[in-house]
VMD Tcl script that draws the C-alpha trace (Angstrom):
set ca {
  {0.00 0.00 0.00}
  {1.43 3.35 -0.98}
  {2.14 5.93 1.71}
  {0.05 9.08 1.63}
  {0.52 12.28 3.55}
  {-2.39 13.87 5.36}
  {-4.79 15.83 3.18}
  {-5.35 19.52 3.97}
  {-6.01 20.01 7.70}
  {-5.86 16.38 8.81}
  {-7.10 14.58 5.73}
  {-9.57 17.23 4.58}
  {-12.79 16.50 6.44}
  {-11.07 16.04 9.79}
  {-10.86 19.82 9.74}
  {-14.65 20.01 9.69}
  {-14.91 17.46 12.49}
  {-12.33 19.23 14.62}
  {-13.74 22.69 14.08}
  {-17.21 21.55 15.12}
  {-16.43 19.14 17.91}
  {-14.07 21.58 19.60}
  {-16.73 24.26 19.45}
  {-19.20 22.33 21.62}
  {-19.69 18.90 23.13}
  {-22.41 16.52 22.10}
  {-21.52 16.47 18.42}
  {-22.63 13.74 16.01}
  {-20.75 12.76 12.86}
  {-22.70 11.16 10.00}
  {-20.78 9.52 7.14}
  {-22.93 8.61 4.12}
  {-21.78 6.74 1.01}
  {-24.09 6.45 -1.97}
  {-23.24 4.14 -4.91}
  {-25.22 4.14 -8.16}
  {-25.68 1.37 -10.75}
  {-23.15 3.16 -12.96}
  {-20.44 2.79 -10.31}
  {-20.40 6.48 -9.50}
  {-21.62 8.12 -6.31}
  {-20.76 10.42 -3.43}
  {-19.29 10.57 0.07}
  {-20.84 13.02 2.54}
  {-19.65 13.85 6.04}
  {-22.08 15.82 8.17}
  {-21.40 17.07 11.67}
  {-24.26 18.15 13.90}
  {-23.99 19.81 17.30}
  {-26.52 21.13 19.77}
  {-27.69 24.73 19.61}
  {-24.70 26.99 20.02}
  {-24.26 30.59 20.89}
  {-23.70 33.25 18.28}
  {-20.05 33.48 19.34}
  {-19.61 29.72 18.90}
  {-21.08 29.81 15.39}
  {-18.87 32.75 14.47}
  {-15.79 30.90 15.73}
  {-16.85 27.83 13.76}
  {-17.26 29.78 10.52}
  {-13.87 31.41 11.00}
  {-12.18 28.08 11.72}
  {-13.37 26.11 8.70}
  {-10.66 25.77 6.01}
  {-13.19 26.03 3.19}
  {-10.60 26.95 0.56}
  {-8.50 23.87 1.37}
  {-11.53 21.64 1.29}
  {-12.71 23.01 -2.05}
  {-9.26 22.62 -3.58}
  {-9.43 18.96 -2.59}
  {-12.79 18.64 -4.37}
  {-15.11 18.79 -1.36}
  {-18.27 20.93 -1.45}
  {-18.83 22.52 1.97}
  {-22.28 23.60 3.17}
  {-22.79 25.50 6.41}
  {-22.59 26.10 9.23}
  {-26.38 26.28 8.97}
  {-29.39 25.77 11.19}
  {-30.52 22.17 11.61}
  {-33.52 20.56 13.25}
  {-34.39 21.31 16.88}
  {-32.02 24.26 17.03}
  {-28.92 22.28 16.07}
  {-26.06 23.57 13.92}
  {-24.97 21.51 10.93}
  {-21.96 21.60 8.62}
  {-21.31 19.10 5.84}
  {-18.79 18.27 3.12}
  {-19.53 16.19 0.01}
  {-17.21 14.72 -2.61}
  {-18.43 12.90 -5.75}
  {-16.66 10.01 -7.46}
  {-17.07 8.76 -11.02}
  {-15.64 5.23 -10.62}
  {-15.56 2.81 -7.70}
  {-11.75 2.78 -7.60}
  {-11.82 6.38 -6.30}
  {-13.86 5.48 -3.22}
  {-11.09 4.07 -0.93}
  {-9.06 7.27 -1.22}
  {-12.05 9.48 -0.46}
  {-12.91 7.39 2.59}
  {-9.30 7.54 3.78}
  {-9.39 11.33 3.48}
  {-12.09 11.60 6.14}
  {-9.59 11.21 8.96}
  {-6.03 10.27 9.84}
  {-2.80 10.36 7.88}
  {-0.30 7.96 6.37}
  {-1.14 4.82 4.41}
  {-4.78 4.27 3.44}
  {-4.75 0.86 5.13}
  {-4.18 2.55 8.49}
  {-6.83 5.26 8.21}
  {-9.90 5.17 10.49}
  {-12.42 5.05 7.62}
  {-11.73 2.29 5.11}
  {-14.18 1.13 2.46}
  {-13.99 -0.51 -0.96}
  {-16.88 -1.42 -3.25}
  {-16.45 -3.79 -6.20}
  {-18.81 -4.67 -9.02}
  {-18.97 -8.08 -10.65}
  {-20.81 -7.92 -13.95}
  {-22.98 -10.87 -14.92}
  {-25.12 -11.79 -17.90}
  {-28.43 -11.08 -16.21}
  {-27.41 -9.25 -13.02}
  {-24.50 -7.35 -11.49}
  {-23.23 -7.95 -7.96}
  {-21.95 -5.14 -5.73}
  {-19.83 -6.02 -2.69}
  {-18.66 -3.61 0.00}
  {-15.95 -4.39 2.55}
  {-14.23 -2.16 5.05}
  {-13.90 -0.97 8.62}
  {-14.71 2.10 10.66}
  {-11.81 1.84 13.09}
  {-12.12 4.42 15.85}
  {-9.81 2.71 18.31}
  {-7.55 5.72 17.89}
  {-10.24 7.72 19.74}
  {-9.82 11.51 19.47}
  {-6.37 11.10 17.94}
  {-8.19 9.81 14.83}
  {-8.76 13.47 14.06}
  {-5.31 14.78 14.91}
  {-3.80 17.19 12.42}
  {0.00 16.85 11.95}
  {0.19 20.30 10.33}
  {-1.66 21.84 13.26}
  {0.65 20.10 15.69}
  {3.65 21.56 13.85}
  {2.22 25.07 14.11}
  {0.77 25.20 17.63}
  {2.28 22.14 19.28}
  {-1.01 20.26 19.74}
  {-2.41 17.77 17.19}
  {-5.97 18.74 18.11}
  {-5.19 22.45 18.24}
  {-5.70 22.62 22.00}
  {-3.72 21.49 25.04}
  {-4.71 17.99 26.21}
  {-6.17 19.43 29.42}
  {-8.61 21.60 27.47}
  {-9.55 18.69 25.20}
  {-10.29 16.56 28.28}
  {-12.39 19.36 29.71}
  {-14.40 19.58 26.47}
  {-15.03 15.85 26.15}
  {-14.76 14.65 29.73}
  {-13.67 11.17 30.73}
  {-16.03 9.48 28.23}
  {-15.55 11.12 24.82}
  {-17.62 8.34 23.18}
  {-20.70 9.84 24.81}
  {-19.84 13.36 23.69}
  {-18.90 12.44 20.12}
  {-21.13 9.88 18.38}
  {-21.02 8.46 14.85}
  {-23.41 7.08 12.25}
  {-22.40 5.35 9.04}
  {-24.77 4.80 6.11}
  {-24.00 2.90 2.89}
  {-26.43 2.73 -0.04}
  {-25.83 0.12 -2.76}
  {-27.93 -0.42 -5.91}
  {-30.19 -3.44 -6.23}
  {-31.73 -5.92 -3.84}
  {-29.95 -7.07 -0.70}
  {-28.14 -10.41 -0.66}
  {-26.53 -10.05 2.78}
  {-27.95 -9.51 6.25}
  {-28.16 -6.13 7.95}
  {-29.46 -4.29 4.88}
  {-32.86 -2.71 4.39}
  {-34.65 -1.81 1.17}
  {-34.96 1.85 0.23}
  {-36.32 3.07 -3.12}
  {-34.68 0.44 -5.31}
  {-31.46 0.41 -3.31}
  {-30.25 -1.43 -0.22}
  {-29.03 0.53 2.80}
  {-26.62 -0.53 5.53}
  {-26.84 1.62 8.69}
  {-24.25 1.33 11.47}
  {-23.44 3.21 14.67}
  {-19.67 3.07 15.15}
  {-18.40 3.86 18.65}
  {-15.37 5.96 19.46}
  {-12.74 3.57 20.83}
  {-14.00 0.56 18.87}
  {-13.66 -0.96 15.39}
  {-16.83 -1.64 13.39}
  {-16.64 -3.95 10.32}
  {-18.50 -3.01 7.15}
  {-19.77 -5.78 4.87}
  {-22.66 -5.76 2.41}
  {-23.65 -7.18 -0.97}
  {-26.47 -6.57 -3.44}
  {-27.62 -7.77 -6.84}
  {-28.87 -5.46 -9.56}
  {-30.43 -6.42 -12.90}
  {-28.13 -5.84 -15.87}
  {-30.56 -3.58 -17.71}
  {-28.22 -2.88 -20.62}
  {-27.72 -6.58 -21.30}
  {-31.44 -7.29 -21.00}
  {-32.17 -4.56 -23.53}
  {-29.64 -6.06 -25.94}
  {-31.13 -9.50 -25.34}
  {-34.63 -8.21 -25.99}
  {-33.44 -6.51 -29.17}
  {-31.75 -9.72 -30.29}
  {-34.87 -11.77 -29.55}
  {-36.98 -9.28 -31.47}
  {-34.53 -9.36 -34.37}
  {-34.53 -13.15 -34.31}
  {-38.31 -13.22 -34.25}
  {-38.42 -10.89 -37.24}
  {-36.01 -13.15 -39.13}
  {-38.17 -16.18 -38.33}
  {-41.33 -14.39 -39.43}
  {-39.69 -13.14 -42.60}
  {-38.35 -16.60 -43.45}
  {-41.71 -18.27 -42.76}
  {-43.47 -15.69 -44.90}
  {-40.99 -16.18 -47.72}
  {-41.41 -19.99 -47.60}
  {-45.19 -19.72 -47.50}
  {-45.17 -17.32 -50.43}
  {-42.93 -19.70 -52.41}
  {-45.25 -22.63 -51.68}
  {-48.30 -20.66 -52.74}
  {-46.59 -19.58 -55.92}
  {-45.62 -23.20 -56.64}
  {-49.20 -24.34 -56.17}
  {-50.45 -21.71 -58.60}
  {-47.93 -22.88 -61.20}
  {-48.96 -26.51 -60.76}
  {-52.63 -25.70 -61.06}
  {-52.00 -23.65 -64.22}
  {-49.96 -26.51 -65.70}
  {-52.73 -28.98 -64.90}
  {-55.34 -26.84 -66.63}
  {-53.07 -26.62 -69.67}
  {-52.94 -30.42 -69.91}
  {-49.38 -30.90 -68.75}
  {-48.70 -33.89 -66.47}
  {-48.32 -32.73 -62.85}
  {-46.50 -34.64 -60.08}
  {-45.85 -33.65 -56.43}
  {-47.19 -30.64 -54.57}
  {-50.45 -30.29 -52.74}
}
mol new
graphics top color blue
foreach p $ca { graphics top sphere $p radius 0.5 }
foreach p [lrange $ca 0 end-1] q [lrange $ca 1 end] { graphics top cylinder $p $q radius 0.2 }
display resetview
């Protein structure tokens, strides 16, 4: 596995997570991956925190490295008002082929090789004659706890990988950071489910998990989707074959009718006739 340096501000979206979670406790991080039949899709990271003061929102807006995120291809929305007085900020990145997905997932948090990042996910497609199979494998590994979101560049500038002294971080999150910072992971694959843990949703199958800070959560799912393009070609071929059969049958019937007319005319003319009916 090739070695990769951290993306802007701790692998891009870690900056969003840090900026929000260090603004107030009780934050929730939602990671959503959507895969289409074409093998394209999107990765969205949304962070939601309880209602904050005007000063907190202003600090959050000032702390988001929007320019760095946009240069890395992420579209940032917020901070904005959410439900029940919450504040929400999100970042979305689209991919055109499945091979781009592991890198995008790795860029959510951590640094170094992709295999060692907290968010790891790969989706493969196996094309079949009548249906295609999508398989997803990966792990949400949060055993690194808050250090999952450490920023090496920030540590080099201010001396602290989370931007704050450890004592202040402990004060923000307390002795049980897993209760102050919660996670949800959602994966949507095309087609009908062929593995447990999935639920149907508008022609797709959805896997919903609740990873816990300090633990590793495996990700595994598979679906089957009809190969519509192949079925269309098959239908066209069947129709073409049927037309050939009909044309051939019509041609043979016409030849037989013509032969009968010739025989009847020959008989009326007094010529000896053999064969034919």
